[in-house]
Backbone as CSV, one residue per row, in Angstrom:
resi,resn,N_x,N_y,N_z,CA_x,CA_y,CA_z,C_x,C_y,C_z
1,MET,0.845,-1.199,0.000,0.000,0.000,0.000,0.876,1.244,0.000
2,ASN,1.896,1.247,0.865,2.793,2.390,0.917,3.541,2.566,-0.401
3,THR,3.927,1.426,-0.986,4.645,1.475,-2.260,3.784,2.100,-3.343
4,LEU,2.514,1.765,-3.348,1.586,2.313,-4.331,1.439,3.818,-4.146
5,ILE,1.323,4.230,-2.870,1.200,5.669,-2.590,2.456,6.410,-3.016
6,ASP,3.633,5.842,-2.696,4.891,6.479,-3.063,5.036,6.582,-4.574
7,SER,4.606,5.550,-5.281,4.703,5.550,-6.735,3.816,6.638,-7.322
8,ARG,2.642,6.782,-6.729,1.743,7.823,-7.204,2.331,9.207,-6.959
9,ARG,2.915,9.370,-5.753,3.523,10.661,-5.437,4.690,10.949,-6.381
10,LEU,5.462,9.897,-6.663,6.610,10.061,-7.564,6.137,10.423,-8.964
11,SER,5.049,9.774,-9.389,4.501,10.059,-10.711,4.010,11.490,-10.784
12,VAL,3.333,11.922,-9.725,2.846,13.301,-9.665,4.013,14.275,-9.684
13,PHE,5.102,13.921,-8.972,6.290,14.767,-8.908,6.889,14.954,-10.305
14,PHE,7.081,13.820,-11.000,7.650,13.903,-12.353,6.712,14.607,-13.319
15,LEU,5.421,14.411,-13.139,4.453,15.109,-13.974,4.560,16.623,-13.764
16,GLY,4.728,17.025,-12.498,4.884,18.442,-12.198,6.146,19.023,-12.825
17,ILE,7.250,18.239,-12.749,8.514,18.685,-13.357,8.355,18.845,-14.858
18,ASN,7.720,17.868,-15.489,7.523,17.932,-16.938,6.685,19.127,-17.332
19,LEU,5.632,19.375,-16.554,4.777,20.520,-16.835,5.538,21.826,-16.650
20,LEU,6.425,21.856,-15.654,7.221,23.050,-15.398,8.145,23.345,-16.567
21,PHE,8.862,22.291,-17.038,9.771,22.483,-18.155,9.009,22.830,-19.430
22,ALA,7.870,22.192,-19.629,7.054,22.502,-20.805,6.611,23.945,-20.757
23,SER,6.237,24.417,-19.567,5.815,25.808,-19.410,6.963,26.762,-19.687
24,CYS,8.163,26.401,-19.203,9.334,27.253,-19.430,9.633,27.370,-20.920
25,LYS,9.570,26.208,-21.618,9.847,26.226,-23.046,8.807,27.055,-23.789
26,LYS,7.554,26.904,-23.370,6.495,27.668,-23.991,6.688,29.148,-23.739
27,ASP,7.063,29.496,-22.508,7.298,30.898,-22.164,8.491,31.441,-22.929
28,ASP,9.561,30.601,-23.081,10.735,31.024,-23.834,10.347,31.328,-25.279
29,ARG,9.550,30.454,-25.867,9.129,30.648,-27.246,8.301,31.930,-27.376
30,ALA,7.377,32.116,-26.432,6.532,33.311,-26.456,7.373,34.572,-26.306
31,LEU,8.389,34.507,-25.436,9.271,35.652,-25.234,10.037,35.972,-26.511
32,VAL,10.585,34.926,-27.138,11.362,35.118,-28.360,10.493,35.709,-29.466
33,VAL,9.329,35.103,-29.690,8.439,35.590,-30.738,8.014,37.037,-30.459
34,GLY,7.729,37.334,-29.208,7.343,38.695,-28.845,8.451,39.693,-29.120
35,LYS,9.685,39.346,-28.735,10.826,40.234,-28.967,11.054,40.443,-30.459
36,ILE,10.926,39.356,-31.229,11.143,39.445,-32.667,10.094,40.344,-33.309
37,GLN,8.845,40.148,-32.951,7.782,40.954,-33.543,7.891,42.427,-33.144
38,ASN,8.388,42.682,-31.953,8.581,44.069,-31.525,9.704,44.758,-32.296
39,ALA,10.583,43.945,-32.902,11.715,44.509,-33.642,11.395,44.704,-35.119
40,ALA,10.116,44.617,-35.481,9.715,44.696,-36.886,10.198,45.988,-37.547
41,ASP,10.083,47.103,-36.826,10.480,48.387,-37.396,11.988,48.489,-37.595
42,LEU,12.745,47.713,-36.813,14.201,47.753,-36.922,14.710,46.810,-38.011
43,ALA,13.927,45.783,-38.308,14.358,44.762,-39.272,14.071,45.217,-40.694
44,THR,14.577,46.386,-41.045,14.380,46.928,-42.387,15.724,47.375,-42.952
45,THR,15.799,47.429,-44.273,17.000,47.873,-44.968,16.579,48.850,-46.059
46,GLU,17.307,49.941,-46.187,16.978,50.946,-47.187,18.052,50.995,-48.273
47,PHE,17.603,51.164,-49.507,18.495,51.209,-50.664,18.187,52.454,-51.488
48,VAL,19.224,52.961,-52.147,19.064,54.039,-53.118,19.644,53.547,-54.438
49,VAL,18.825,53.559,-55.484,19.249,53.079,-56.798,19.367,54.273,-57.740
50,ASP,20.571,54.510,-58.265,20.785,55.573,-59.238,20.377,55.081,-60.625
51,LYS,19.631,55.896,-61.330,19.138,55.518,-62.650,19.325,56.656,-63.635
52,ILE,19.995,56.365,-64.758,20.113,57.333,-65.843,18.937,57.140,-66.793
53,VAL,18.224,58.205,-67.038,17.057,58.162,-67.920,17.458,58.743,-69.269
54,PHE,17.257,57.960,-70.311,17.629,58.429,-71.649,16.494,58.106,-72.616
55,GLY,16.160,59.076,-73.434,15.107,58.867,-74.407,15.346,59.672,-75.668
56,THR,14.766,59.203,-76.750,14.871,59.909,-78.020,13.488,60.022,-78.661
57,LYS,13.327,61.031,-79.498,12.094,61.223,-80.249,12.481,61.549,-81.687
58,THR,12.047,60.695,-82.559,12.438,60.824,-83.962,11.310,61.435,-84.786
59,LYS,11.675,62.385,-85.627,10.728,63.003,-86.548,10.975,62.446,-87.943
60,ARG,9.919,61.911,-88.545,10.031,61.326,-89.878,9.044,61.985,-90.837
61,LEU,9.480,62.127,-92.048,8.635,62.588,-93.135,8.751,61.593,-94.275
62,ALA,7.615,60.978,-94.621,7.612,59.962,-95.686,8.626,58.866,-95.396
63,PHE,8.600,58.406,-94.124,9.476,57.321,-93.661,10.964,57.676,-93.669
64,ILE,11.267,58.933,-93.847,12.664,59.376,-93.825,12.893,60.148,-92.532
65,LYS,13.942,59.764,-91.779,14.237,60.450,-90.523,14.774,61.839,-90.810
66,VAL,14.025,62.832,-90.329,14.411,64.217,-90.545,15.290,64.714,-89.399
67,SER,14.881,64.363,-88.159,15.631,64.814,-86.987,15.365,63.886,-85.813
68,GLU,16.242,63.977,-84.832,16.079,63.159,-83.633,16.457,63.988,-82.407
69,ALA,15.476,64.185,-81.538,15.710,64.929,-80.301,16.088,63.936,-79.202
70,THR,16.967,64.330,-78.296,17.428,63.446,-77.223,17.170,64.083,-75.864
71,PHE,17.014,63.205,-74.886,16.789,63.666,-73.509,17.537,62.742,-72.566
72,MET,18.228,63.344,-71.589,18.969,62.564,-70.602,18.824,63.218,-69.239
73,ALA,18.612,62.403,-68.226,18.462,62.927,-66.863,18.955,61.896,-65.872
74,TYR,19.228,62.363,-64.672,19.652,61.494,-63.576,18.504,61.394,-62.574
75,SER,18.333,60.221,-62.013,17.231,60.022,-61.069,17.637,58.994,-60.011
76,GLN,16.834,58.899,-58.962,17.084,57.938,-57.879,15.774,57.318,-57.420
77,ALA,15.824,56.023,-57.220,14.690,55.314,-56.620,15.079,54.940,-55.194
78,LYS,14.127,55.059,-54.284,14.372,54.717,-52.886,13.533,53.495,-52.520
79,ILE,14.199,52.494,-51.991,13.556,51.207,-51.724,13.783,50.813,-50.275
80,LYS,12.739,50.344,-49.642,12.830,49.877,-48.260,12.314,48.446,-48.191
81,THR,13.121,47.573,-47.617,12.735,46.168,-47.507,12.591,45.766,-46.041
82,GLY,11.867,44.713,-45.819,11.676,44.190,-44.468,11.038,42.825,-44.541
83,ILE,10.563,42.326,-43.415,9.873,41.044,-43.371,8.605,41.196,-42.548
84,ASP,7.588,40.439,-42.916,6.334,40.461,-42.174,6.442,39.464,-41.029
85,LEU,6.797,39.969,-39.848,7.051,39.098,-38.700,5.775,38.490,-38.137
86,ASN,4.633,38.978,-38.571,3.378,38.362,-38.146,3.146,37.014,-38.825
87,LYS,3.964,36.726,-39.827,3.835,35.454,-40.551,4.618,34.324,-39.888
88,ILE,5.349,34.614,-38.819,6.111,33.574,-38.129,5.153,32.566,-37.501
89,LYS,5.393,31.297,-37.787,4.544,30.219,-37.259,5.238,29.536,-36.082
90,GLU,4.481,28.717,-35.384,4.991,28.076,-34.170,6.233,27.238,-34.452
91,ASN,6.220,26.490,-35.556,7.364,25.630,-35.856,8.532,26.379,-36.486
92,ASP,8.431,27.703,-36.625,9.547,28.501,-37.146,10.548,28.856,-36.054
93,VAL,10.179,28.614,-34.804,11.076,28.886,-33.672,11.285,27.586,-32.906
94,ARG,12.533,27.121,-32.883,12.842,25.884,-32.159,13.978,26.167,-31.176
95,ILE,13.749,25.817,-29.915,14.707,26.092,-28.846,15.217,24.782,-28.265
96,ASP,16.522,24.682,-28.158,17.158,23.496,-27.570,18.247,23.974,-26.612
97,GLY,17.861,24.208,-25.374,18.822,24.725,-24.394,19.269,26.118,-24.779
98,SER,20.587,26.274,-24.988,21.122,27.576,-25.381,21.180,27.736,-26.897
99,LYS,20.634,26.759,-27.611,20.559,26.840,-29.069,19.170,27.310,-29.479
100,ILE,19.128,28.103,-30.533,17.837,28.523,-31.071,17.896,28.493,-32.589
101,PHE,16.855,27.951,-33.187,16.737,27.857,-34.634,15.542,28.716,-35.058
102,LEU,15.803,29.681,-35.929,14.772,30.629,-36.321,14.643,30.659,-37.843
103,ARG,13.433,30.432,-38.319,13.156,30.539,-39.751,12.250,31.738,-39.978
104,LEU,12.710,32.654,-40.829,12.001,33.918,-41.042,11.279,33.932,-42.390
105,PRO,10.220,34.735,-42.500,9.512,34.890,-43.776,10.430,35.535,-44.821
106,PRO,10.067,35.467,-46.090,10.912,36.056,-47.138,10.961,37.583,-47.065
107,ILE,11.968,38.134,-47.698,12.141,39.587,-47.752,11.056,40.197,-48.642
108,GLU,10.507,41.315,-48.175,9.481,42.020,-48.938,9.909,43.467,-49.187
109,VAL,9.483,44.006,-50.306,9.626,45.439,-50.540,8.436,46.111,-49.874
110,ILE,8.701,46.860,-48.825,7.608,47.480,-48.068,7.397,48.937,-48.458
111,ASN,8.338,49.501,-49.199,8.142,50.869,-49.698,9.025,51.086,-50.917
112,PHE,8.445,51.685,-51.931,9.176,51.994,-53.166,8.763,53.387,-53.616
113,SER,9.728,54.263,-53.803,9.404,55.615,-54.262,10.401,56.052,-55.325
114,TYR,9.906,56.821,-56.250,10.716,57.359,-57.344,10.444,58.861,-57.374
115,PRO,10.995,59.595,-56.400,10.609,60.997,-56.187,11.073,61.935,-57.298
116,PRO,10.181,62.778,-57.790,10.562,63.758,-58.815,11.662,64.707,-58.357
117,SER,11.799,64.874,-57.053,12.835,65.780,-56.546,14.240,65.302,-56.896
118,SER,14.370,64.034,-57.268,15.690,63.502,-57.614,15.981,63.606,-59.106
119,PHE,14.999,64.050,-59.905,15.175,64.105,-61.357,15.952,65.360,-61.741
120,VAL,17.079,65.170,-62.400,17.898,66.301,-62.840,18.293,66.070,-64.290
121,ALA,17.836,66.948,-65.193,18.155,66.824,-66.607,19.595,67.242,-66.868
122,ASP,20.239,66.555,-67.788,21.618,66.881,-68.179,21.553,67.727,-69.448
123,SER,21.749,69.003,-69.296,21.627,69.926,-70.431,22.795,69.801,-71.401
124,THR,23.905,69.225,-70.956,25.065,69.101,-71.850,24.882,67.971,-72.862
125,ILE,23.982,67.030,-72.544,23.742,65.906,-73.448,22.368,65.994,-74.085
126,SER,21.394,66.470,-73.320,20.031,66.559,-73.832,19.946,67.605,-74.938
127,ASP,19.220,67.263,-75.968,18.949,68.185,-77.067,17.466,68.078,-77.380
128,PRO,16.616,68.627,-76.483,15.177,68.394,-76.594,14.498,69.149,-77.730
129,LYS,15.186,70.115,-78.337,14.589,70.899,-79.422,15.515,70.870,-80.634
130,VAL,15.073,70.214,-81.690,15.807,70.182,-82.949,14.834,70.507,-84.072
131,PHE,15.316,70.511,-85.268,14.515,70.910,-86.434,13.239,70.065,-86.547
132,LEU,12.099,70.755,-86.489,10.775,70.135,-86.628,10.494,69.076,-85.556
133,ASN,11.186,69.167,-84.446,11.033,68.121,-83.432,11.245,68.731,-82.047
134,ARG,10.524,68.203,-81.069,10.667,68.719,-79.709,10.206,67.650,-78.707
135,ILE,11.005,67.443,-77.663,10.607,66.548,-76.572,9.844,67.383,-75.555
136,ASN,8.559,67.071,-75.370,7.731,67.843,-74.456,7.612,67.131,-73.105
137,VAL,6.796,67.707,-72.226,6.643,67.162,-70.879,6.066,65.754,-70.914
138,ARG,5.103,65.523,-71.797,4.512,64.181,-71.891,5.549,63.138,-72.292
139,ASP,6.445,63.513,-73.188,7.515,62.596,-73.585,8.415,62.289,-72.385
140,GLN,8.734,63.327,-71.626,9.570,63.128,-70.442,8.875,62.209,-69.437
141,GLU,7.576,62.409,-69.259,6.821,61.554,-68.338,6.953,60.094,-68.737
142,GLN,6.845,59.829,-70.037,6.952,58.447,-70.502,8.346,57.894,-70.280
143,PHE,9.380,58.713,-70.484,10.757,58.263,-70.247,10.948,57.851,-68.789
144,PHE,10.409,58.667,-67.863,10.572,58.365,-66.441,9.726,57.160,-66.023
145,ARG,8.551,57.011,-66.627,7.744,55.824,-66.315,8.454,54.551,-66.778
146,ASP,9.036,54.620,-67.961,9.774,53.465,-68.472,10.969,53.138,-67.576
147,ALA,11.638,54.184,-67.089,12.782,53.982,-66.197,12.339,53.344,-64.890
148,GLU,11.192,53.812,-64.365,10.681,53.247,-63.114,10.307,51.783,-63.286
149,LEU,9.661,51.461,-64.386,9.302,50.065,-64.655,10.540,49.193,-64.773
150,ASP,11.579,49.732,-65.388,12.824,48.982,-65.538,13.452,48.689,-64.173
151,ILE,13.416,49.671,-63.271,13.939,49.453,-61.917,13.142,48.376,-61.207
152,ARG,11.827,48.493,-61.266,10.958,47.522,-60.590,11.183,46.103,-61.108
153,ASP,11.321,45.980,-62.443,11.481,44.658,-63.047,12.815,44.012,-62.688
154,ASN,13.775,44.821,-62.269,15.109,44.285,-61.996,15.489,44.305,-60.515
155,LEU,14.550,44.596,-59.630,14.845,44.651,-58.203,15.430,43.341,-57.683
156,GLN,14.895,42.226,-58.146,15.344,40.938,-57.631,16.747,40.568,-58.087
157,TYR,17.312,41.322,-59.042,18.653,41.027,-59.545,19.698,42.013,-59.022
158,MET,19.328,42.857,-58.078,20.229,43.907,-57.595,20.928,43.562,-56.289
159,GLY,20.797,42.331,-55.826,21.430,41.940,-54.563,20.672,42.418,-53.346
160,ILE,19.442,42.871,-53.541,18.644,43.399,-52.436,18.309,42.318,-51.425
161,VAL,17.963,41.126,-51.912,17.574,40.037,-51.009,18.737,39.639,-50.103
162,LYS,19.901,39.405,-50.692,21.061,38.970,-49.915,21.464,40.010,-48.873
163,THR,21.510,41.272,-49.276,21.884,42.335,-48.343,20.869,42.454,-47.215
164,SER,19.579,42.382,-47.559,18.526,42.485,-46.543,18.586,41.301,-45.583
165,GLN,18.827,40.107,-46.104,18.932,38.921,-45.245,20.113,39.044,-44.291
166,ASN,21.256,39.500,-44.794,22.438,39.641,-43.932,22.198,40.657,-42.824
167,ASN,21.573,41.783,-43.161,21.280,42.798,-42.148,20.289,42.283,-41.112
168,THR,19.298,41.524,-41.571,18.293,40.975,-40.654,18.919,39.943,-39.733
169,ARG,19.774,39.086,-40.289,20.473,38.091,-39.461,21.304,38.772,-38.373
170,GLN,22.022,39.812,-38.758,22.866,40.523,-37.792,22.030,41.115,-36.664
171,LEU,20.893,41.701,-37.024,20.016,42.298,-36.023,19.504,41.252,-35.040
172,PHE,19.003,40.137,-35.548,18.400,39.136,-34.676,19.442,38.336,-33.894
173,ARG,20.646,38.224,-34.428,21.715,37.577,-33.649,22.033,38.400,-32.407
174,VAL,22.092,39.715,-32.584,22.335,40.591,-31.432,21.176,40.490,-30.446
175,LEU,19.960,40.515,-30.962,18.775,40.457,-30.109,18.709,39.146,-29.339
176,LEU,18.917,38.033,-30.036,18.798,36.720,-29.394,19.947,36.440,-28.435
177,SER,21.118,36.999,-28.729,22.240,36.803,-27.809,21.983,37.499,-26.474
178,THR,21.244,38.609,-26.510,20.904,39.291,-25.254,19.908,38.488,-24.434
179,LEU,19.227,37.546,-25.079,18.284,36.678,-24.369,18.956,35.417,-23.839
180,GLY,20.288,35.307,-24.050,21.042,34.205,-23.474,21.322,33.041,-24.396
181,TYR,21.074,33.191,-25.680,21.327,32.088,-26.613,22.749,32.187,-27.160
182,ASP,23.478,31.058,-27.062,24.871,31.022,-27.499,25.001,30.607,-28.964
183,GLU,24.146,29.712,-29.399,24.177,29.244,-30.782,22.871,29.676,-31.459
184,ILE,23.017,30.490,-32.492,21.854,31.079,-33.151,21.908,30.719,-34.634
185,TYR,20.883,30.059,-35.097,20.809,29.630,-36.500,19.579,30.272,-37.139
186,ILE,19.820,31.083,-38.162,18.739,31.836,-38.796,18.688,31.509,-40.286
187,THR,17.550,31.069,-40.744,17.331,30.812,-42.162,16.085,31.573,-42.619
188,PHE,15.866,31.574,-43.925,14.694,32.233,-44.482,13.845,31.221,-45.247
189,GLU,12.560,31.425,-45.170,11.617,30.520,-45.826,11.855,30.457,-47.329
190,SER,12.301,31.586,-47.907,12.528,31.654,-49.345,13.524,32.764,-49.646
191,ASP,14.240,32.611,-50.776,15.157,33.651,-51.222,14.509,34.574,-52.250
192,ALA,13.212,34.423,-52.433,12.494,35.285,-53.376,12.284,36.664,-52.774
193,LEU,12.088,37.652,-53.628,11.771,39.017,-53.196,10.293,39.272,-53.463
194,ILE,9.539,39.556,-52.417,8.109,39.785,-52.536,7.872,41.234,-52.942
195,LEU,7.174,41.433,-54.061,6.982,42.771,-54.611,5.540,43.237,-54.538
196,SER,4.719,42.588,-53.753,3.286,42.872,-53.746,2.959,44.300,-53.343
197,LYS,3.842,44.964,-52.598,3.552,46.321,-52.114,4.201,47.402,-52.965
198,VAL,4.767,47.005,-54.119,5.399,47.989,-54.988,4.365,48.501,-55.974
199,ASN,4.096,49.784,-55.933,3.115,50.387,-56.826,3.794,51.370,-57.760
200,LEU,3.342,51.371,-58.994,3.860,52.341,-59.951,3.229,53.694,-59.666
201,LEU,4.086,54.686,-59.403,3.587,56.017,-59.064,3.401,56.859,-60.316
202,ALA,2.314,57.597,-60.368,2.054,58.460,-61.520,3.055,59.598,-61.545
203,ALA,3.584,59.881,-62.711,4.559,60.967,-62.831,3.854,62.302,-62.801
204,PRO,4.420,63.289,-62.113,3.803,64.610,-62.032,4.016,65.402,-63.314
205,ASP,3.401,66.580,-63.403,3.508,67.404,-64.605,4.923,67.906,-64.806
206,SER,5.591,68.257,-63.724,6.953,68.763,-63.825,7.898,67.718,-63.274
207,LEU,8.767,67.200,-64.152,9.571,66.047,-63.761,11.028,66.368,-63.531
208,ALA,11.627,67.160,-64.324,13.067,67.322,-64.242,13.469,68.777,-64.152
209,THR,14.604,68.998,-63.509,15.164,70.350,-63.424,16.546,70.343,-64.023
210,THR,16.903,71.389,-64.672,18.210,71.486,-65.311,19.173,72.184,-64.366
211,PRO,20.336,71.593,-64.101,21.280,72.202,-63.180,21.859,73.495,-63.753
């Protein structure tokens, strides 16, 4: 009878220990996820892309080229990348003592701007007015729209993903080390660049200024 009682007490004791450790692990995971999500604003990387805008307008008479006007300007696109930390799932965080394994969502473009304030026409190369031909504001608008589309189409080939991943890893390694983790392993769900938040901005009436 005593043996049965002792066995029950021992079982209850071990059950309590297991529940305690399970609770600690759960609390550790909750703490880590909370800290990571709070760092969302810090887990961003900003880029500036220099773009030369060049365009021509040809005047033809009876299929014969009479003149060709040229336009050249300098511009900059500003890009901000980050990750949607709300997409982290339970199995993306694994803790083993002082080791932690973290899998993060893919890099996203969270802001893209092509500000007209960066547009500067090069008067030494541009020849917008030639015989029977002239590059007007509408032509310039189209040149800048084409340039913006070209930047957007090539974002994934500019090393943005790799740079953003490295910066994010560095940030979270510092953060997780302050929580007491000695071995930190960080991977990403995908190496793709998510462009869902990139919108083509309408060009304003006045696009470029001549220095």
